[in-house]
DOKOL-390415 format. One line per 4 residues: number of its first residue (from 0); their letters; for each residue x, y, z of C-alpha. Coordinates in nm, 4 decimals. Example, Ala and Ser with C-alpha at 12.3 -4.5 7.8 and 13.67 -1.06 7.14 Angstrom:
# residues 2
0) AS) 1.2300:-0.4500:0.7800 | 1.3670:-0.1060:0.7140
***
This chain:
# residues 343
0) MSKE) 8.2533:14.3745:14.4957 | 8.1539:14.2527:14.8414 | 8.2779:13.9268:14.9856 | 7.9228:13.7923:14.9711
4) GVLL) 7.9172:13.8570:14.5980 | 8.2479:13.6821:14.5579 | 8.1158:13.3835:14.7517 | 7.8118:13.3728:14.5256
8) LVAQ) 8.0406:13.3781:14.2235 | 8.2345:13.0856:14.3669 | 7.9132:12.8936:14.4286 | 7.7955:12.9546:14.0726
12) RGGS) 8.1201:12.8112:13.9384 | 8.0635:12.4841:14.1197 | 7.8959:12.1977:13.9404 | 7.8183:11.8359:13.9929
16) LLSF) 8.0772:11.6061:14.1431 | 8.1395:11.4219:13.8168 | 8.1909:11.7363:13.6147 | 8.4202:11.8665:13.8870
20) VGKL) 8.6335:11.5514:13.8765 | 8.6394:11.5813:13.4979 | 8.7723:11.9371:13.5209 | 9.0288:11.8225:13.7751
24) WQHP) 9.1439:11.5409:13.5440 | 9.1861:11.7850:13.2551 | 9.4133:12.0028:13.4693 | 9.7797:11.8856:13.4463
28) QGRL) 9.8499:11.9230:13.8163 | 9.5152:11.7734:13.9090 | 9.5788:11.4726:13.6862 | 9.9228:11.4236:13.8395
32) GLIL) 9.7793:11.4433:14.1909 | 9.4981:11.1998:14.1116 | 9.7383:10.9477:13.9567 | 9.9828:10.9637:14.2481
36) AGCL) 9.7066:10.9456:14.5074 | 9.5452:10.6550:14.3264 | 9.8731:10.4639:14.3096 | 9.9376:10.5202:14.6800
40) VLVA) 9.5881:10.3994:14.7680 | 9.6411:10.0878:14.5573 | 9.9711:10.0225:14.7343 | 9.7969:10.0498:15.0704
44) ILSP) 9.5183:9.8130:14.9634 | 9.7532:9.5575:14.8039 | 10.0284:9.5844:15.0655 | 9.9968:9.2191:15.1803
48) ILAP) 10.0606:9.1155:14.8197 | 10.3277:9.3732:14.7288 | 10.5350:9.3434:15.0451 | 10.7841:9.0522:15.0315
52) YDPY) 10.7668:9.0099:15.4095 | 10.5154:9.0739:15.6832 | 10.6807:9.3246:15.9189 | 10.4328:9.2312:16.1929
56) DVTQ) 10.5346:8.8625:16.1822 | 10.8324:8.8006:16.4106 | 10.9102:8.4752:16.2272 | 10.9864:8.6641:15.9045
60) RAAK) 11.2581:8.8842:16.0475 | 11.6174:8.8569:15.9344 | 11.9538:8.9543:16.0720 | 11.9808:9.3066:16.2070
64) GLRP) 12.1367:9.5844:16.0048 | 12.1548:9.4100:15.6655 | 12.2399:9.6375:15.3774 | 12.0201:9.6594:15.0630
68) SWQH) 12.0235:9.3469:14.8465 | 11.7904:9.1586:14.6131 | 11.6557:8.9700:14.9115 | 11.5996:9.2878:15.1135
72) LLGT) 11.5671:9.5812:14.8749 | 11.6145:9.8437:15.1469 | 11.7970:9.6285:15.3979 | 11.6785:9.5527:15.7492
76) TTTT) 11.6516:9.7574:16.0655 | 11.9339:9.7583:16.3172 | 11.6926:9.7131:16.6066 | 11.4538:9.4310:16.5148
80) GQDI) 11.5725:9.3008:16.1770 | 11.2498:9.3978:15.9986 | 11.2542:9.4386:15.6219 | 11.2526:9.8157:15.5580
84) FSML) 11.0889:9.7872:15.2149 | 10.8006:9.5874:15.3618 | 10.7677:9.8407:15.6422 | 10.7523:10.1169:15.3815
88) IYGS) 10.4652:9.9464:15.1999 | 10.2758:9.8582:15.5166 | 10.3261:10.2112:15.6487 | 10.0925:10.3398:15.3784
92) RVSL) 9.8114:10.1455:15.5456 | 9.8409:10.3735:15.8483 | 9.9437:10.7131:15.7136 | 9.7041:10.7274:15.4178
96) PIGI) 9.3838:10.6136:15.5954 | 9.4505:10.8492:15.8850 | 9.5089:11.1445:15.6518 | 9.2194:11.0770:15.4154
100) GTGV) 8.9768:10.9600:15.6839 | 9.0470:11.2560:15.9085 | 9.0213:11.4974:15.6169 | 8.6838:11.3539:15.5167
104) AIAF) 8.5567:11.3633:15.8761 | 8.6667:11.7247:15.9196 | 8.5037:11.8220:15.5907 | 8.1790:11.6462:15.6814
108) LGAV) 8.1552:11.8002:16.0272 | 8.2579:12.1445:15.9027 | 8.0048:12.1324:15.6202 | 7.7200:12.0241:15.8469
112) MGVM) 7.7953:12.2882:16.1088 | 7.8529:12.5592:15.8499 | 7.5298:12.4866:15.6620 | 7.3262:12.4721:15.9831
116) AGYL) 7.4764:12.7943:16.1182 | 7.4326:12.9840:15.7922 | 7.0838:12.8669:15.6985 | 6.9105:12.8277:16.0339
120) GGFV) 7.0630:13.1395:16.1889 | 6.9477:13.2728:16.5229 | 7.0296:13.0677:16.8317 | 7.1819:12.7818:16.6297
124) DNLI) 7.4154:13.0196:16.4466 | 7.5250:13.1919:16.7680 | 7.5830:12.8620:16.9474 | 7.7913:12.7089:16.6674
128) MRVV) 7.9974:13.0238:16.6185 | 8.0730:13.0484:16.9912 | 8.1890:12.6862:16.9877 | 8.4050:12.7695:16.6851
132) DILL) 8.5632:13.0628:16.8673 | 8.6470:12.8425:17.1665 | 8.7944:12.5561:16.9639 | 9.0132:12.7852:16.7543
136) VIPT) 9.2066:12.9096:17.0593 | 9.2802:12.5689:17.2150 | 9.6262:12.4297:17.1187 | 9.6013:12.0754:16.9848
140) LPLI) 9.9527:11.9409:17.0528 | 9.9460:11.9857:17.4333 | 9.5975:11.8360:17.4365 | 9.7142:11.5309:17.2400
144) IVLT) 10.0040:11.4834:17.4840 | 9.7692:11.4993:17.7817 | 9.5101:11.2653:17.6279 | 9.7668:11.0073:17.5205
148) SLFG) 9.9092:11.0048:17.8711 | 9.5598:10.9446:18.0122 | 9.4134:10.6998:17.7597 | 9.7279:10.5536:17.6097
152) RSYF) 9.9030:10.6157:17.2811 | 9.6620:10.5404:16.9988 | 9.5712:10.6861:16.6626 | 9.2094:10.7008:16.7692
156) VIVL) 9.2910:10.9736:17.0216 | 9.4961:11.1646:16.7635 | 9.2269:11.1432:16.4954 | 8.9566:11.2409:16.7452
160) VFVI) 9.1485:11.5540:16.8478 | 9.2183:11.6481:16.4862 | 8.8519:11.6113:16.3903 | 8.7179:11.8018:16.6909
164) FGWP) 8.9570:12.0930:16.6445 | 8.9840:12.0829:16.2648 | 8.6306:12.1624:16.1499 | 8.5836:12.5221:16.2794
168) GLAR) 8.7843:12.6856:15.9999 | 8.5823:12.5187:15.7254 | 8.2571:12.5827:15.9091 | 8.3238:12.9558:15.9022
172) VIRS) 8.3860:12.9555:15.5282 | 8.0819:12.7396:15.4555 | 7.8663:12.9616:15.6762 | 7.9700:13.2713:15.4802
176) LVLV) 7.8786:13.1003:15.1555 | 7.5449:12.9741:15.2886 | 7.4465:13.3248:15.4000 | 7.4594:13.4190:15.0314
180) LKNT) 7.3005:13.1033:14.8927 | 6.9999:13.1229:15.1264 | 6.8928:13.4475:14.9549 | 6.9081:13.3118:14.5991
184) NYVK) 6.5926:13.2818:14.3900 | 6.5852:12.9024:14.3733 | 6.6103:12.8724:14.7535 | 6.3355:13.1290:14.8016
188) AAEL) 6.1214:12.9434:14.5479 | 6.1727:12.6172:14.7368 | 6.0700:12.7858:15.0603 | 5.7551:12.9279:14.9005
192) AGAS) 5.6747:12.5822:14.7632 | 5.6695:12.4479:15.1188 | 5.9954:12.2521:15.1106 | 6.1303:12.1567:15.4506
196) RWYI) 6.4500:12.3068:15.5896 | 6.6205:11.9685:15.5747 | 6.5309:11.9303:15.2063 | 6.6549:12.2789:15.1209
200) MTKH) 6.9821:12.2352:15.3097 | 7.0601:11.8973:15.1524 | 6.9244:11.9537:14.7987 | 6.9927:12.3227:14.7360
204) ILPG) 7.2417:12.4632:14.9874 | 7.4911:12.1785:15.0312 | 7.5553:12.1158:14.6577 | 7.6549:12.4806:14.6195
208) TSHL) 7.9340:12.4313:14.8724 | 8.0636:12.0984:14.7382 | 8.3681:12.2470:14.5633 | 8.4919:12.4128:14.8812
212) IIMN) 8.4345:12.0914:15.0765 | 8.6353:11.8833:14.8292 | 8.9143:12.1416:14.8184 | 8.9338:12.1504:15.1971
216) TALT) 8.9373:11.7701:15.2143 | 9.2405:11.7467:14.9873 | 9.4380:12.0157:15.1653 | 9.3435:11.8964:15.5134
220) SAGI) 9.4388:11.5381:15.4296 | 9.7849:11.6528:15.3269 | 9.8270:11.8480:15.6488 | 9.7050:11.5581:15.8642
224) MVAE) 9.9575:11.3213:15.7028 | 10.2404:11.5546:15.7983 | 10.0980:11.5982:16.1481 | 10.0607:11.2230:16.1947
228) AGLS) 10.4187:11.1637:16.0850 | 10.5400:11.4287:16.3273 | 10.3408:11.2895:16.6184 | 10.4556:10.9339:16.5445
232) FLGL) 10.8122:11.0591:16.5252 | 10.7665:11.2107:16.8724 | 10.6404:10.8774:17.0034 | 10.2747:10.9790:17.0428
236) GDPT) 10.1372:10.7320:16.7893 | 10.0341:10.3713:16.8342 | 10.3494:10.1787:16.9351 | 10.2185:9.8572:16.7767
240) AISW) 10.1474:10.0098:16.4331 | 10.3964:10.0710:16.1533 | 10.3740:10.4174:16.0008 | 10.6178:10.6327:15.8088
244) GKML) 10.6596:10.8667:16.1039 | 10.7411:10.5769:16.3333 | 10.9928:10.4480:16.0776 | 11.1738:10.7808:16.0997
248) AEAQ) 11.1708:10.7594:16.4784 | 11.3115:10.4058:16.4694 | 11.5737:10.5150:16.2181 | 11.6886:10.7857:16.4537
252) GGGA) 11.6819:10.5577:16.7580 | 11.8525:10.2756:16.5692 | 12.1468:10.4918:16.4637 | 12.0717:10.5002:16.0919
256) LLFG) 12.3000:10.7984:16.0392 | 12.5701:10.6476:16.2591 | 12.5785:10.3247:16.0569 | 12.5374:10.5035:15.7228
260) AWWW) 12.1932:10.3525:15.6577 | 12.0635:10.6600:15.4800 | 11.8037:10.4556:15.2873 | 11.6272:10.3844:15.6163
264) IIAP) 11.5584:10.7570:15.6492 | 11.5012:10.8368:15.2816 | 11.2376:10.5651:15.2247 | 10.9691:10.6867:15.4691
268) GIGI) 11.0563:11.0450:15.3815 | 10.9753:10.9746:15.0171 | 10.6486:10.8098:15.1187 | 10.5440:11.1146:15.3204
272) FLSV) 10.6537:11.3490:15.0424 | 10.4618:11.1669:14.7683 | 10.1453:11.1506:14.9773 | 10.1513:11.5181:15.0704
276) FSFM) 10.2639:11.6191:14.7208 | 9.9756:11.4365:14.5520 | 9.7074:11.5922:14.7706 | 9.8673:11.9360:14.7509
280) RIGI) 9.8683:11.9077:14.3707 | 9.4980:11.8286:14.3815 | 9.4319:12.1250:14.6103 | 9.6345:12.3668:14.4000
284) AMEE) 9.4622:12.2426:14.0832 | 9.1244:12.3030:14.2456 | 9.2271:12.6556:14.3307 | 9.3348:12.7270:13.9737
288) IFNP) 9.0103:12.5827:13.8385 | 8.7981:12.8174:14.0485 | 9.0450:13.1053:14.0282 | 9.2244:13.1026:13.6888
292) RMKA) 9.4319:13.4089:13.7798 | 9.6295:13.1972:14.0283 | 9.7933:13.0184:13.7350 | 10.0266:13.3159:13.7000
296) SSSI) 10.1543:13.2717:14.0578 | 10.4569:13.0571:14.1312 | 10.4114:12.7113:14.2831 | 10.6172:12.8054:14.5882
300) YKLF) 10.3923:13.1058:14.6538 | 10.0763:12.8956:14.6202 | 10.2250:12.6281:14.8456 | 10.2996:12.8943:15.1078
304) KHLN) 9.9418:13.0172:15.0880 | 9.8082:12.6645:15.1362 | 10.0324:12.5875:15.4326 | 9.9242:12.9095:15.5991
308) NTYL) 9.5550:12.8281:15.5314 | 9.5045:13.1576:15.3473 | 9.4290:13.0167:15.0033 | 9.0614:13.1143:15.0224
312) DEVF) 9.1534:13.4728:15.1115 | 9.3707:13.4815:14.7997 | 9.0836:13.3505:14.5906 | 8.8492:13.6146:14.7291
316) RSME) 9.1013:13.8956:14.6829 | 9.1914:13.8115:14.3234 | 8.8285:13.7604:14.2266 | 8.7353:14.0936:14.3828
320) EEES) 9.0072:14.2639:14.1808 | 8.8905:14.0916:13.8636 | 8.5301:14.1930:13.9235 | 8.6238:14.5524:14.0063
324) VVRE) 8.8181:14.5828:13.6812 | 8.5222:14.4532:13.4833 | 8.2733:14.6850:13.6530 | 8.4949:14.9938:13.6829
328) PPDR) 8.3362:15.2816:13.4894 | 8.5486:15.4416:13.2166 | 8.7451:15.7527:13.2999 | 8.5662:16.0576:13.1507
332) SDAP) 8.8162:16.3189:13.2677 | 8.9404:16.3693:12.9113 | 8.5933:16.4037:12.7617 | 8.5268:16.7394:12.5899
336) TPEG) 8.3345:16.9927:12.7939 | 8.0148:17.1147:12.6271 | 8.0018:17.4793:12.5335 | 7.8474:17.7041:12.7927
340) CHG) 7.9657:17.4862:13.0804 | 8.3044:17.6543:13.1227 | 8.3551:17.8215:13.4586
***
């Protein structure tokens, strides 16, 4: 089976957004991911209520280096005396919005570019694909270092770089799917009925790619959260904001290991882990929904495929094998030879 046929199969398995969320909720890993992600989002929204102290308020700081107690559940920092538990809660207001917002922006831009390139074709397709080829070879980390040195350390610069250089991969996948969808009967019927290109792209083409867009959003959000934590740990994030990556950097600079304050390191690490884990569970559940054969694979193997951004190739390969088995003609080598046909 060709890759175009596989892509058409994937498109046919997609449904409306509500039915898709319902399937995701029925999946054990998807339900776990949705619950964890929902709880983390609630913590971020209600952080001013849940946090016992405001880590941004200098008047609410205590003595430096306090150990965990009922007054300070995770103690205080050795550098500024900020309550670590409050920093942990407030850190979700930076890490989660950056991850989710960047993932949504990348998915939106990649979907728009992919649909335009695949459906319009011609000059538009060539232009977008050449831009994709250029962006894919530019390293993002050195560019972030240069831009932060020029415009200052801010999350806006980091998010902007991630969005600009994050959409090409999804655009290529969406384009491949659109090249198949544009030749389907319902699209041809809409064209014959005089529907505009904009109407066809938004009402017929885009809904057929929604499942890939949602899957990419979940997986990209998880990757962006890890990247943001790493950049904040390196000191490239906003110095005035509190994020989990910056908490790790302050723990290292404040001698958390030297003073035995292991909870200062564990707390933001758990926050990063739960965020990435929840979105990875959602992504893996999506993959199993659209490719049931992946249920037999181990979680470590599927995680490796996601981190290497080859999960779609695995979906295509396994679906091709499944389709070839179904369509493979029976072996007739053992069939009896009619009389008179012997050599």
